[in-house]
N, C-alpha and C positions, 0 to 999 in steps of 0.2 A: 457374346458381347457385341459382335459385329451386327447381328440381326437386331438387337435392341437399339443400337445407334441408328440404324437405317429406319426402324419403325418410328422413332421419335421425329426424324426428319420428314418422313412421309406424312405423319399426322399434321405437321405444320403446313405442309403443302396442301393437305386436304381441306384446310380452312377456306381455300379458294375454290374448292371443287364441290363440296357438299352444299346443296342449294338452299341456304336461308333465303326467304323471299318475302314479298309484301305481306302475305297472310301471316307469317310468323311475327313480323314487326307489328302488325295491327293487333294481333292477339294479345300481346303484352303491353300495348300502348293505350288500349281502350280501358276505361274503368266504369264500373257500375256498382257504386258503394251499396252493399247489402243493407247495413244499418239497422237502427232500432225501429220498432213498429211505428212509433210516432213520426220518425223521420221518413219512413216509407209511405206512411199514410198521406203525407203532404207531397209525395213524389220527389222528395229531396230538396224542396224549395225552402231551405233553412239558412241561406247565406246571411240574411240580415236579422235573424232571430236569435240564434245561439241557445244556450240553456239546454242542450241535448248533446250526449256524447258523440253521436254521429254527425251532428251539425259542426262539431270541431274539425271533422275531416274535410269539410267544404270551406269553412272560414275559421282560422285559428283563434280569431277574436271571440268566437262563440263561447269559449270556456270562461271568459271574464264576466259573462252574463249570469253565471251561477251565483246565487246568494249564499248557498251553503254547500258543503261537500256532497258529492253525488256518485252513486254507483249504479250501473245498469248492465244487464246481460240479456242476450236475445237468442231465441231458438227459432229456426225457420225451416219450412218444408218447401222445396222447389219442385214443381211439376213441369216438365218440358214435353211438348208435343210437336213433332215434325211431320209435315206432309211433303213428300218428295215426288217430283215428276222427272223422269229420264226417258226421253223419246216417247215411246208408246206405253210406258209403264208408270204406274202410280203405287205408292206405298205410304204407310203411316206407322210411325213408331212413337213411343212415349217412355218416360223415365221419371222416377220420383225419388227424392232423398231428403233426409233430415240433416241439419247442420247447426252447430253453435257458431253463428256468423259474426257476432259482435260482443265485446265486453270491454268495460273501461271504468275508470274512476277519476274523479276530480276533487281537489282539495283547495279550499279557499282560505286565504290569510288576509285579514283586515288590518288596515293601518289605523292605529288608535289615536293618531294626531288629527283632530277635526279640521285643522287649518291647512293640511297638506293637500296638494293637487292630486297626489296619488292616493286612491281610495282603497284598493285591494289588489291582491296578487293571487293568481291561480296556477297551480301545477296539476297536470293530468297525464295519464298514460292510458292507452287504449289499443285494442286490436280490432281491425275491420277487414272483412273479406272484400276485396275490390272486384274480383270476377270469379265466377264459378264455371269451370270448364267441363262439367259433367254433361255429356251430350251423346246422342247416337241417332243415326239415320241410315236408311237403306235405299239405294238407287237400283231399280230393276227395269230393264227394257231391252229392245232389239235395236242394235246400232248398225246402221248401214254405211257408216263412214269410216270408223276407226276400230282397229283391233289392238289388244295389248301388245301384239307383235311390233307395232310402231313405236312403243316405248323402248323396247330393246334395240331395235334398229337405229332409233334416234341417238342412243348412247354409243352404239358400236361403230357406226360408219365413221371412218377416219382413224380408227384405232387398229394397230397391228394385231394380227391373229395370235402371235406368240405372247402378246401382252394381255390377252383376255382368256387364255386357255391354260389348263394345268399341264404339268409335265407327266409323262407316262408313269403310272404307279402312284401318283400323288393324290391324296384324298381331297375331297371338296373343302374340308376345313383348312388344310394346309394351303391349297391353291388360292382360296378366297382371301385368307389372311395375308399371304405374300403379295398377291396382286394389289390388295388395298394398301399395303405398306409401301410398295414401290411406286404404284401408278395412281391410286386414289379411287374415289367412290364411283366415278363414271365407268372405269374399267371393271369394277365389281359388278355393276349392273349388266354390262355386256357379257361378263363371264357367266352369270346366271342364265342369260338368254342363249348363249352358245351351248352350255353343258346340258340344258333342258331341250335342245334340238329345235328351239324356236328360230334361232339364227342359222342361216345358210351362207357360208363364205363363198365369194366368187371363185376363189381357188383355195387350195389347202396349203399354200405357201405361207411361211412365217410373216412375210411382209405384206400379206393381203390386208387391205383396209376397206373393202367393199362387201356389204352384207345385204341379204334379202331375208324376208320372213317366210317360214314354212307354213304360215297361216294364209291361205289364199283369199283374195278379195271376195266380198259377198256380204252376208248379214251375220251378225254376231250377237248371240244372247249373252247379256252381261248382268251380273249382280255385284254391286259394290257396297260393302258395309263399312261404316265409320263408327268408331266408339272411342270416346275420350273421357278422361277423368282428371281432376286436379283443381287447382285454385291459384289465384294471385292475391296475396294478402299483405297487410302492412301493420307494423307496430309503430305507434306514434307517441313521441314525447312532446308535450305541449306546455307552453308558458303563456299566460295571458294577464292583462292588467287593465284596470279601469282608471282613467284620468278624468278628474272632474265628475260631473253628473251625466255626461253625454257621450264620452268617447271611450271605446274599448279597442284594445290592440292585442295581437297575438302572433305567435310563431310556432310552427310545427317542424320537428325533425323526424323524418319517416325512414324506417328500415323496411325494405320490400323483400319478399321472397316468392319464388315461383316453383310450383310442382305441377308438372303436366305430363300425362301419358296418353298416347294415341295409338290405336291399332286400326289398320285398314286391311280389308281382304277383298280380292277380286276373283270372281269365278266367271270364266268365259267359255262358251262352247259354240261350235259351228259344224255344219255338214257341207261346207262349200266344196265344189268340185276343184280338185287340185291341192287341197289342204293335206299336208302330212300330219300336222298337229291339230287335233280336234277339240281338245279342252285344256284349259290352263287354270291353275290356282296360284295366286300370288299374294303373299302376306307381307306387310311391313309394320314394324313396331318402332315407336319413337318414345324416348324417355328424356324429359327436359327438367333441369333444375336451374335456379338462378337466384341472384340476390341483387339488391340495388339500393340506392339512396336518393331521396328527394327532400326538398324543404318547401314550406308554404309560409306566406305572411298575409295578414289580413287586418281589416279594421271594420268596426261597426260604429255608426254615429246616429244618435237620436236627433233628428231634425226638429221634431216636436215631441211631446210626450207620447204621441201615438205613432208617428211616422218615423221609420228607421231605414237607413241605407247601409249597405255593406259592400265591400270590395275586397277581393282576395286574388293572390297570384300563386299558382302551383308551378314550381320549377319543373324542368324536364326530369325524368327519372333516369339515372345512370345505371343501367343493368350490366352485369356480367353473367353470361348464360353458358351452360354446359349441356351437351347433348350426347345421347347414346342411341344406337339403332341396331335392329336385327331384322332379318328377312329370310324368306325361302320361296321357292317356286316349284311347282310340280306340273307335269304335262301328261297327256295321253295322246299317243301317236300311232299311226299305222305304218308298219314296217314288214315287208315281204309277206303281206296278207295276214299278219298277226297284229293284235293290239298290245302295245307296250306302254307301261307306266314308268315315268321317270321322276324321281324326287331329288331335288338339289337343295339340301339344307346344310349350310356351312356350320351351324351351331357356333356362330361367332357374334360377339357384340362389338360393333364399331364404336370406339370412343373418340370423339372429335375434339379438337382444340377449343378452348373457350373463345367466345367472341363477345363483343360489347354492343349494346343497343342503347341509343338515347331516344326516349320517347319525347313527344312534343310537350311544351309547357301549356298552361291553360290560365285564362283570365275569367273571373266570375264577378258580375255585378248583381246586386240584390236590392230589392225594396220590400218592405213589410209594413202593414198598418194593423195596429193592435187596438181592438175595440174594448179597452178596459178589461174587465173580467168576463166579457161576453164571448170573445173569440178573436180571430185574426184572419188576415189574408196575406199571402206572401208570393213573391215572384223572383225567380233567378234566371239570369242569362249568362251562358258560358260560351267562350270562343276558343277554339284550338285548331292550330294549323298542322294537319297531319303530314303535309308536304315537308315538314322539318324533321320528320323521323329519320334517324341515321343509324346505319351500321358503322362500327368502328373496328379497326382504323380505316379512315377514308383513303389512305394511301394504297390499300389493297385493291387491285384492279376489279375483282369481282364485287366487293362491297361498294366501290365507287359506281359501278354500273347499276347495282340495285338501288343505291341512293338517288341516282339520276332518274330511274324509273319511278320511284316514290314521289319525287318532286314534280314529275310530269303527270302521274295518274291520280295522286291524292290531292285533297283540297282543304281549305279552311271550313270547318263545320261548326255550326251553332247548335246549342242545346237550350231549350226553353222548358222551365218548370213552374207550375202554378199549384199552390196549395191553400187550403183553408181549414179553419177549425171553429166549431161552435161549442161553447161550454154551457151545459145545463146542470148547474150545481156541481155535483161531483162527477158527472158523466160528460165526456167530450166526444163529439162526432166530427170526423175528419174526412177529407177527400182531396184528390190531387190529379194532375194531368202532366205528362211530359212528352216532349217531342225532340228527337235527336236526328240531326241531318247525317246523311251518309258521309263517311270519310273519303269516298271516291268521287271524282268528277263525273264519272258515269255510274249513276246510282243503281244500275242493274246488277253490278257485281255484289254490292251490299246495299240494301235499300234503307230508307229512313226508318227509324224506330219510333213507335208511338205506344203510349201506355197510360193506364189510369190506376187509381188506388182508392180504397175505401177503408176506414178504420174507426175503432172505438177505443176510448181510454176511460179508466175508472180510478179516481183518487180515493184511497181508503181513509184518508184524513189523518193517518199516523205516520206520515212521511213515506208511505209505500204507494206505488202506482203500478197498475197492470194495463198494458196496451196490446191490442190485437188488430192486425191489418191484413187485408187481402189486396194484392196488386197484380196486374197482368200487363205484359208488353208483347208486341208482335213485330216481326221483321221478316223480310224476304231477302234471299240472296241466291246467287249463282255460284256454286262451288266447283272448281276445276278438279277432276279426278287425279291427274298427274301433271307435273310441270313440263314433261317431255313426252312427245308422241301422242298418247291418249289424253289429250287436253280437253276433251268434251266436258260439258258442265251439267251438273244436276241442279234443278230449280227447287229450292227448299223454302217452304213457308213455316216459320218457327213461331211458336206461341209459348211464352214462359209465364207461369203463374206461381205466386208465392203467398204463403201464409206465415206471418211472423208474430211471435209472442215475446214481449219484453217485460221483464220485471225490474223495477228501479226503486232505489231508496235514496232519500236525502239524509245526510249524516248530521 
């Protein structure tokens, strides 16, 4: 019982030690609605149009545009291609997957009183995937600056030797668990470095706090692989209404959920003069789940029979997030003229206390011009201040520090979307373009995103429609390998391509 009580206290303390950072906050704060094929064909420029299940996710008033009940479901194939540069090395990876990324239904109820200002009322429910986290890339190169040894020394220096090492006869599992329970995540990292012989203490005294690396200066061949899976999705309950002939209003209540898995693996080797440790393998796994809530309000107004304007507000999303992690390290070293391998695998899953994240809200303004039955053109503009992203509780010193960093490094970002549609009897031809500014003030960390889309739609004339769209987006970023020590960055050029097929019915 004593150990259980100490463990619960240690886990509370670890909320300040395990490093949630800006990359975590941005991952869950950015959205890229997958949507129906028609929605994607116009690059999401649907804020003033409505009449599409995914349009409701941008402007809740869009449901009130439906004249009859409506059901849609969408299947998409996402293809991701990453080109990575890391010092003198270049690599290329790709991945492809299928997914049911959207489904929803709307039901329209008319007011039979012709003299009433209230014309109709719409209720709808839908699922939309906001972000797809399936990704993988490989950084390969020769690093003449930093070794993985700097990661372990970065955590270890300042910590007592008896707080990062096991007792005699104690297993790695027992020591890693107890060190994490009593002292936290930082000490666990130092423990891995010490037990794998990467760390060399200045003295063997328990109160020693100074460490050096057994990996000597020079050049280091490094391979760093990144693989992630998961998604950020939301269920939406919507209510919309039409007032008079020109005004549409709506509200969304959104339930969000996160499922994210990430695995990173580093292999490093060297033949530097004076190195005791010549190769290192270091793996880290992270599993994240979360839930959240947000709301949206919106309006669409017909300025003329052809010209429409839309306005919507998306509240912050209030997330509660849970994380688990596991890791191991192995080394090969020279000892007394012999080659010795060392594997330090605790076989432990760290379960961290829940934390809260508030993503920033978003404003969207829209204009659309409808050319009767011949087609339309639409434009959306969105504004989001990423500097308002917050970890909670803000009274936590670590979270307060990270919040200050985000307010300093992140900025207000604009998104521009333009789409058009041409109708040729039952066939529709569509296209679109979008541009999203970087959330960083320094756009080298994450660059601007640009993309285009092309699509076709066919109306079978019996309330059934089939839509097909291809869209592509590209973005560059510099990704830091670790938050401590080995903070070198890999330059990644990402290109995401999607093919989306939507089947929809009017009821």
